[in-house]
C-alpha positions in Angstrom: 0.0 0.0 0.0 1.3 3.4 -1.0 0.3 6.5 1.0 0.2 9.9 -0.6 -0.1 12.8 1.9 -1.7 15.9 0.4 -1.1 19.6 1.5 -4.4 19.7 3.5 -3.1 16.9 5.7 -5.3 14.1 4.1 -3.8 11.0 2.6 -4.8 8.8 -0.3 -4.0 5.1 -0.4 -3.0 3.2 -3.6 -2.5 -0.5 -4.1 0.2 -0.1 -6.8 2.5 2.6 -8.1 0.7 5.7 -9.5 1.7 8.8 -11.5 1.2 12.3 -10.3 -1.4 12.7 -12.9 -3.3 9.7 -11.7 -3.3 11.0 -8.1 -4.6 14.3 -9.4 -7.4 12.4 -11.3 -8.3 10.6 -8.1 -8.9 14.0 -6.4 -11.0 15.4 -9.2 -11.2 15.7 -13.0 -10.7 19.5 -12.8 -7.5 19.2 -11.0 -6.2 16.5 -13.4 -6.9 18.8 -16.3 -5.2 21.8 -14.6 -2.1 19.8 -13.4 1.2 21.0 -14.8 3.6 19.2 -12.5 3.8 17.7 -9.0 5.9 18.4 -6.0 7.0 15.2 -4.4 8.7 15.6 -1.0 9.5 19.1 -2.0 11.0 18.3 -5.4 9.3 19.4 -8.7 8.5 16.5 -11.0 6.5 15.8 -14.2 2.9 14.7 -14.0 4.2 11.4 -15.5 6.4 10.8 -12.5 5.8 7.4 -10.9 5.2 7.3 -7.2 6.1 3.9 -5.7 6.5 4.6 -2.0 5.0 6.8 0.7 5.4 10.5 -0.2 4.1 14.0 0.4 2.6 15.4 -2.8 1.2 18.7 -4.0 -0.3 19.2 -7.4 1.2 22.2 -9.2 -1.1 24.2 -11.5 -0.8 27.5 -13.3 -2.0 29.3 -10.1 1.3 28.4 -8.5 4.5 30.5 -9.1 6.3 27.2 -9.9 3.6 26.4 -12.4 4.0 29.7 -14.2 7.8 29.1 -14.3 7.2 25.7 -15.9 4.9 27.3 -18.4 7.7 29.8 -19.3 10.4 27.1 -19.5 8.2 24.9 -21.7 7.4 27.9 -23.9 11.2 28.5 -24.4 11.3 24.9 -25.7 8.3 25.6 -27.9 10.2 28.6 -29.3 13.2 26.4 -30.2 10.8 23.8 -31.7 9.3 26.5 -33.9 12.7 27.9 -35.0 13.8 24.4 -36.0 10.6 24.0 -38.0 11.1 27.2 -39.9 14.9 27.3 -40.0 16.2 23.7 -40.0 19.8 24.9 -40.2 19.6 26.9 -37.0 21.4 25.4 -34.0 19.8 25.6 -30.5 21.8 26.4 -27.4 20.1 27.3 -24.1 16.6 28.7 -23.1 16.2 29.6 -19.4 13.4 31.2 -17.5 13.9 34.9 -16.6 11.7 37.4 -14.8 8.3 37.5 -16.5 9.4 35.3 -19.4 12.2 33.4 -21.0 14.8 33.6 -23.8 16.5 31.2 -26.1 19.9 31.6 -27.9 20.4 30.4 -31.5 23.2 30.1 -33.9 22.2 30.9 -37.5 23.8 31.9 -40.8 22.0 35.3 -40.9 20.4 37.7 -38.5 16.8 37.1 -37.6 14.5 39.9 -38.5 11.3 41.3 -36.9 9.4 39.5 -39.7 11.1 36.3 -38.7 9.9 36.9 -35.1 6.3 37.2 -36.3 6.6 34.0 -38.3 8.1 32.1 -35.3 5.4 33.2 -33.0 2.7 32.2 -35.5 4.4 28.8 -35.8 4.6 28.4 -32.0 0.8 29.0 -31.8 0.2 26.3 -34.5 2.4 23.8 -32.7 0.8 24.5 -29.4 -2.6 23.8 -30.9 -1.5 20.4 -31.9 -1.3 19.6 -28.2 1.5 17.2 -28.7 2.6 15.3 -25.6 6.1 16.0 -24.2 7.5 12.7 -22.9 10.7 12.6 -20.9 13.5 10.1 -21.5 16.8 9.6 -19.7 20.0 8.7 -21.5 23.6 8.1 -20.4 25.7 11.2 -20.9 27.8 9.8 -23.7 24.8 8.5 -25.6 23.2 11.9 -25.3 26.3 13.5 -26.7 26.4 11.1 -29.6 22.7 11.8 -30.3 23.0 15.6 -30.5 26.2 15.3 -32.6 24.4 13.0 -35.0 21.7 15.7 -35.6 24.2 18.5 -36.0 23.4 20.2 -32.6 27.0 20.8 -31.6 26.2 23.4 -28.9 23.9 20.9 -27.1 26.6 18.3 -27.4 29.1 20.7 -25.8 26.8 21.4 -22.9 26.3 17.7 -22.2 30.0 17.0 -22.4 30.5 19.4 -19.5 28.3 17.2 -17.4 30.2 14.5 -15.3 30.4 11.2 -17.2 28.6 9.1 -14.7 25.5 11.3 -14.7 22.4 10.6 -16.8 20.8 13.3 -19.0 17.1 13.9 -19.4 15.6 14.9 -22.7 12.1 16.0 -23.7 10.6 15.4 -27.1 7.7 17.2 -28.8 6.9 16.0 -32.3 10.2 15.7 -34.2 12.0 18.1 -31.8 14.1 16.8 -28.9 15.7 19.1 -26.4 18.0 18.8 -23.4 16.1 19.7 -20.2 16.2 18.9 -16.5 12.5 19.4 -16.3 9.8 19.3 -15.3 7.9 20.2 -18.4 4.2 20.6 -19.2 2.7 17.3 -20.1 1.5 18.6 -23.5 2.1 21.7 -25.5 -1.6 22.5 -25.5 -1.0 24.0 -22.0 1.0 26.8 -23.7 -1.7 29.3 -24.7 -0.5 32.8 -23.6 2.9 34.0 -24.9 4.5 36.7 -27.0 7.9 37.1 -28.5 9.4 40.4 -27.5 12.7 41.3 -29.0 16.0 40.2 -30.5 19.4 40.7 -29.0 23.0 39.4 -29.3 24.6 37.1 -26.8 28.1 35.5 -26.7 28.1 31.7 -26.3 28.5 31.0 -22.6 28.9 34.7 -22.0 32.5 34.7 -23.3 33.3 37.5 -25.8 35.9 35.2 -27.3 33.1 32.9 -28.5 30.6 33.1 -31.3 27.9 35.8 -31.1 24.5 34.1 -30.9 21.1 35.5 -31.5 18.9 35.7 -28.5 15.1 35.8 -28.7 13.2 37.1 -25.7 9.7 36.2 -25.0 7.0 36.4 -22.2 4.5 33.7 -21.2 1.6 33.7 -18.7 -1.1 31.6 -17.3 -3.9 34.1 -18.2 -4.2 36.5 -21.1 -5.3 39.3 -18.7 -2.0 38.8 -16.8 0.0 39.1 -20.1 -2.0 42.2 -21.1 -1.3 43.8 -17.8 2.4 43.1 -18.2 2.5 44.5 -21.7 0.7 47.6 -20.5 3.2 48.0 -17.7 6.0 47.7 -20.3 4.4 50.5 -22.4 4.1 52.6 -19.3 7.7 51.8 -18.4 8.9 52.9 -21.9 7.0 56.2 -21.5 8.6 56.7 -18.1 12.2 55.7 -19.1 14.4 58.0 -17.2 16.9 58.1 -20.1 14.3 59.5 -22.5 12.9 61.9 -19.9 16.4 63.0 -19.0 17.0 64.2 -22.5 13.5 65.7 -23.1 13.4 67.5 -19.8 17.0 68.6 -20.0 18.1 66.9 -16.8 21.2 64.9 -17.8 22.9 63.0 -20.5 25.4 60.2 -21.2 28.1 60.0 -23.9 30.7 57.5 -25.0 33.7 59.4 -23.7 32.5 58.7 -20.1 30.8 55.3 -20.1 28.7 54.8 -17.0 29.1 58.3 -15.8 26.5 61.1 -15.8 26.7 64.7 -17.2 24.2 66.6 -15.0 22.5 69.6 -16.5 21.3 72.4 -14.3 17.7 71.2 -13.9 18.8 67.6 -13.1 21.4 68.9 -10.7 18.7 70.9 -8.9 16.8 67.6 -8.3 20.0 66.1 -7.0 20.5 69.0 -4.6 17.0 68.7 -3.2 17.5 65.0 -2.6 20.9 65.5 -1.0 19.8 68.4 1.2 16.8 66.5 2.3 19.0 63.5 3.3 21.5 65.9 5.0 18.7 67.2 7.2 17.8 63.5 8.0 21.4 63.0 9.1 21.3 66.1 11.3 18.0 65.3 12.9 18.9 61.7 13.7 22.3 62.0 15.4 24.6 61.4 12.4 27.9 63.2 12.0 28.5 64.0 8.4 32.0 63.0 7.3 34.0 62.8 4.1 36.6 60.2 3.2 39.2 60.3 0.4 38.4 59.1 -3.1 41.7 57.2 -3.5 43.2 54.9 -0.9 46.4 52.8 -0.9 46.3 49.1 -1.9 47.4 48.1 1.7 44.1 49.4 3.2 42.1 47.5 0.6 44.1 44.3 1.4 43.3 44.7 5.1 39.6 45.3 4.4 39.4 42.2 2.2 38.4 44.1 -0.9 41.7 43.5 -2.8 41.2 39.7 -2.6 37.5 39.7 -3.2 36.6 42.8 -5.2 39.7 43.8 -7.1 38.2 43.2 -10.6 35.5 45.8 -9.8 37.9 48.5 -8.7 39.6 51.2 -10.7 43.3 51.3 -9.9 46.2 53.6 -10.5 49.8 54.0 -9.7 52.0 56.8 -8.5 55.5 56.9 -7.2 55.7 53.1 -7.1 52.5 52.8 -5.0 49.3 51.3 -6.1 46.0 53.0 -5.3 42.3 52.3 -5.9 39.3 54.5 -6.3 37.0 53.6 -3.5 34.1 51.3 -4.5 32.5 51.8 -1.1 32.9 54.1 1.9 33.2 51.7 4.9 37.0 51.4 5.1 37.3 55.2 5.1 34.8 55.5 7.9 36.7 53.0 10.0 39.8 55.2 9.6 37.9 58.2 10.8 36.6 56.2 13.8 40.2 55.0 14.6 41.7 58.4 14.5 40.5 58.9 18.1 40.2 56.5 21.1 36.5 56.1 21.9 34.8 55.2 25.1 31.7 53.0 25.4 29.9 56.2 26.6 30.3 57.6 23.1 28.5 54.7 21.4 26.5 54.4 19.3 28.6 56.7 17.1 26.9 57.4 13.8 28.7 58.6 10.6 27.0 59.6 7.4 28.6 60.5 4.1 27.4 61.4 0.6 30.3 59.2 -0.6 31.3 59.2 -4.2 32.2 55.7 -5.3 33.4 54.1 -8.5 33.1 50.5 -9.6 34.4 49.0 -12.8 31.1 47.5 -14.0 31.1 45.6 -17.3 30.0 47.9 -20.1 27.3 45.5 -21.1 25.6 45.8 -17.7 25.5 49.6 -17.7 21.9 50.9 -17.8 21.3 54.7 -17.7 21.3 55.9 -14.0 20.2 52.4 -12.8 23.6 50.8 -13.3 26.6 53.2 -13.5 30.3 53.2 -12.8 30.3 56.4 -10.7 27.7 57.0 -8.1 27.1 58.6 -4.7 25.7 56.7 -1.7 23.8 58.1 1.2 26.1 56.0 3.2 26.0 55.6 7.0 27.9 53.5 9.5 27.0 53.0 13.1 29.7 51.9 15.6 28.0 50.3 18.6 28.0 47.4 21.1 26.2 44.2 20.5 23.6 45.2 23.1 22.8 48.3 21.0 22.2 46.6 17.7 18.4 46.2 18.3 17.7 49.8 19.2 19.7 51.0 16.2 17.9 48.7 13.8 14.5 49.7 15.1 15.3 53.4 14.8 16.7 52.9 11.3 13.6 51.0 9.9 11.3 53.7 11.3 13.4 56.4 9.8 13.6 54.7 6.4 9.8 54.3 6.3 9.4 58.1 7.0 11.9 59.0 4.2 10.3 56.7 1.7 6.9 58.1 2.5 8.2 61.7 1.9 9.4 60.6 -1.5 6.0 59.0 -2.3 6.7 55.3 -1.6 4.5 53.5 0.9 4.6 49.9 -0.4 7.8 48.4 1.0 8.9 44.7 1.0 11.3 43.6 3.8 13.6 40.7 3.5 16.0 39.4 6.2 19.1 37.5 4.9 20.5 35.2 7.6 23.9 33.5 8.3 25.7 31.8 5.5 27.6 28.5 5.9 31.0 30.4 5.6 31.0 33.3 8.1 33.0 35.1 10.8 31.9 35.8 14.3 30.5 33.6 17.1 27.1 31.9 16.8 26.1 33.9 19.9 26.9 37.2 18.1 25.0 36.0 15.0 22.0 35.0 17.1 22.0 38.5 18.7 22.3 40.2 15.3 19.7 38.1 13.5 17.2 38.5 16.4 17.8 42.2 16.5 17.0 42.5 12.8 13.8 40.4 13.2 12.7 42.2 16.3 13.4 45.6 14.7 10.9 44.8 11.9 8.4 43.3 14.3 8.6 46.4 16.5 8.0 48.5 13.5 5.0 46.5 12.4 6.6 45.2 9.3 5.9 41.8 7.8 9.0 40.2 6.3 10.5 37.3 4.4 13.5 35.2 5.4 16.3 34.4 3.1 18.2 31.7 4.9 21.9 31.6 4.2 21.9 34.8 2.0 23.6 37.0 4.6 27.1 38.3 4.0 30.0 36.4 5.5 30.4 39.2 8.0 26.8 39.5 9.2 23.1 39.4 8.4 21.2 42.1 6.7 17.7 43.6 5.9 16.9 44.5 2.3 14.2 47.1 1.7 12.5 47.0 -1.6 10.2 49.7 -3.0 7.2 49.2 -5.3 6.7 52.1 -7.8 3.6 53.6 -9.4 3.4 50.8 -12.0 4.2 47.9 -9.7 7.9 47.5 -10.4 10.2 46.5 -7.5 13.4 48.4 -6.7 15.7 47.2 -3.9 17.2 50.4 -2.4 17.8 50.5 1.3 19.8 48.0 3.3 21.1 47.6 6.9 23.9 45.1 7.5 25.5 44.0 10.8 29.3 43.6 10.4 31.5 41.7 12.9 34.4 41.5 10.6 35.6 44.8 9.2 36.1 46.6 12.6 38.3 43.7 13.7 40.2 43.5 10.4 40.9 47.3 10.4 41.7 47.6 14.1 38.7 49.5 15.4 38.3 49.5 19.2 36.6 51.2 22.1 37.3 51.3 25.8 34.7 49.2 27.7 33.2 49.9 31.1 35.8 47.6 32.7 38.7 49.5 30.9 39.4 46.7 28.5 39.7 47.2 24.8 36.8 45.8 22.8 35.8 45.7 19.1 32.6 47.5 18.2 30.0 46.2 15.9 29.7 48.1 12.7 26.3 48.6 11.1 26.3 49.5 7.5 23.1 51.3 6.4 21.8 53.2 3.4 18.3 54.4 2.8 18.4 55.6 -0.8 21.4 53.5 -1.8 22.9 55.1 -4.9 21.5 58.7 -5.2 21.8 58.4 -9.0 19.8 55.3 -9.2 17.2 56.6 -6.7 16.7 59.8 -8.7 16.3 57.6 -11.8 13.6 55.6 -9.9 11.9 58.9 -8.8 11.8 60.2 -12.4 10.2 57.0 -13.6 7.9 56.7 -10.7 6.5 60.3 -11.3 6.9 60.0 -15.1 9.1 63.1 -15.0 6.3 65.2 -13.3 8.3 65.6 -10.0 6.4 66.7 -6.9 6.8 70.4 -6.2 9.5 70.1 -3.6 11.7 68.2 -6.0 10.8 69.9 -9.3 13.7 71.8 -10.9 11.4 74.7 -11.7 8.5 75.5 -9.4 6.7 77.9 -11.6 7.1 79.7 -15.0 5.6 83.1 -15.5 4.2 83.7 -19.0 3.3 87.2 -20.4 0.6 87.5 -23.0 2.2 90.6 -24.7 5.2 92.8 -24.3 3.2 95.3 -22.2 3.3 92.8 -19.3 7.0 91.9 -19.5 8.1 94.1 -16.7 5.3 92.9 -14.4 6.1 89.3 -15.3 9.7 89.8 -14.3 8.7 91.5 -11.0 6.5 88.4 -10.2 9.5 86.1 -10.8 11.7 88.3 -8.6 9.2 88.2 -5.8 9.0 84.4 -5.9 12.8 84.0 -6.1 13.3 86.2 -3.1 10.8 84.0 -1.2 12.9 80.9 -2.1 10.9 79.6 -5.0 12.5 78.3 -8.2 10.8 80.5 -10.8 11.5 81.4 -14.4 9.9 83.8 -16.9 9.1 83.2 -20.6 9.0 86.5 -22.5 9.2 85.1 -25.9 7.1 86.8 -28.6 4.9 83.7 -29.0 1.2 83.1 -28.6 0.2 82.3 -25.0 -1.3 79.0 -26.1 2.0 78.0 -27.6 3.9 78.9 -24.5 1.5 77.1 -22.2 1.7 73.9 -24.3 5.5 74.1 -24.4 5.9 74.4 -20.7 3.2 71.8 -20.0 5.3 69.3 -22.1 8.2 70.2 -19.8 6.0 69.2 -16.8 6.4 72.5 -14.9 4.1 72.3 -11.8 2.7 75.9 -12.0 2.2 78.1 -15.1 1.5 81.7 -14.2 -0.2 83.8 -16.9 -0.2 87.6 -16.7 -2.1 89.9 -19.1 -3.2 93.5 -18.8 -6.1 92.5 -16.4 -3.7 90.7 -14.0 -1.1 93.5 -14.3 -3.6 96.2 -13.4 -5.0 94.2 -10.5 -1.6 93.1 -9.2 -2.7 89.5 -9.5 -1.8 86.3 -11.5 -3.8 83.6 -13.4 -2.6 80.2 -12.3 -2.7 76.8 -14.1 -1.5 73.8 -12.2 0.1 70.8 -13.9 -2.3 68.8 -15.9 -4.2 71.8 -17.2 -6.0 72.5 -13.9 -7.3 76.1 -13.9 -6.8 77.5 -10.4 -8.2 80.9 -11.4 -6.9 84.4 -10.4 -5.1 85.1 -7.1 -2.4 87.3 -5.6 1.2 86.3 -5.8 1.1 86.0 -2.0 -1.8 83.6 -2.1 -0.1 81.5 -4.7 3.2 81.4 -2.7 1.3 80.3 0.4 -0.3 77.5 -1.5 3.0 76.4 -3.0 4.8 76.6 0.4 2.1 74.3 2.0 2.5 71.9 -0.9 6.3 71.8 -0.5 6.1 71.3 3.3 3.6 68.5 3.0 5.8 66.8 0.3 2.8 66.4 -2.0 
């Protein structure tokens, strides 16, 4: 008798071995039809998997995240099947699942075209409608290599040759197409109903630029059409909000080839930068941080002591002078330890909080650079807290509460919290790790935050919390972090005088709220689609005259607003007022102030808020009071 225990705690008994599919059928015909895979004792398997002993089983459908991943992986195989049907000479390589979809790399004698993509997608639909079964077979490694070489699939053969000789290889076949795959796979291609091919790209075989350039086809796949439609709509919105496009059109910043991964800030963009930096500077001041500044270049010996030279050298820009090797700092923490070490500290001084708008440089691969989201030069709102083990909890609680307030001021209220715990290889005692992990957990619980655990994902020197924002169109951005570090203070000789007059090593808490200011500003631009809230907007208001007779009055309004601290400009161009309104509306100016003879004579202004909202006629003082209230409330 075979007992199969189900997620609800019930068990089903069978007199002989059964497949996952048969168990699903015994529960109900609807579940049998919906089944994509099974999870046997926690391991994903095909619905054809034979159960021959007592197990725990859950049936995986397209309602489960694992089910959607299987759909996507299977659709990647369907793509390869369609390509081989249309282009028999093409060689297939690999086709993994990625966020929201999949890709597959091909070797072919000519570049694929957008028209090819349409034809491939049409063929995929035709093949899926055939609802061919996708059986699994297992071959010895060498036999699998021989098979793929016999059909001219040299890339597949090379992949299999890298597998240890004593291991078997699983293959899945659909129609006349067989592909290498660990599985599981959908039982039949008829399950694949909602997909779309997205774009073409180049990719080196195995990611090595010395190898052949392959052609990568990206696609997306979903369980429901409405989910795919929502995703495609989100992509459309994301394209409209692309900070690189808005940076150019709104005259905020630009990039050029002479400075890859580095930003040329224009006056308007730098104004946004200044508002963000000054805001964070006030946060430092109000929360007990001493603002410090470390050098940009430090000697190799310090990077060796910190561990960066051995573990991070390839990402560091280096230079030589007078027979000494230096590196541009990729992070600020070693410099802060030097500032801490410059004086002897007592336990009475702890916690000691340092903050820095630290400029860092990292030698990122050129292919990974992406506007302001991935750069080589960036500035961190970096902070380090030197404290005792007993102070970790209070510092973490205070930081999480502060972070929530900051994010709210910037317009983000949906935050995901993740705690990464001790890895297998680590430094520090288990007792210290217990204290640090418990402090992180308790800090989130005290702050009323639900969280996820990521067991083993902490750094070797300590656990951490990752704070992830959700933007206006549902995208996730990991920004803030707090990390407990037992290692660096010890490696770099940081000490304090304890109550018993002994020397002890402080705990070092690394923390950042925004992370990279460049990246965060990029997120802000995309979140607000370039229409920055008033307190961040590069220009608060633009005054527009209707004719030359109001030019002097328009200028006086601007001067009044500037003296009151508002960022105001005037447009005296000899253009129709409708043209000027349209022009500045495109530039997303929060307030457009129109003055004609009527307003000039009455010492008033006609005000239009962003979005074409007519606020009517008011005095300049009334307008400034309204704007000041909006700025203070961070609306």
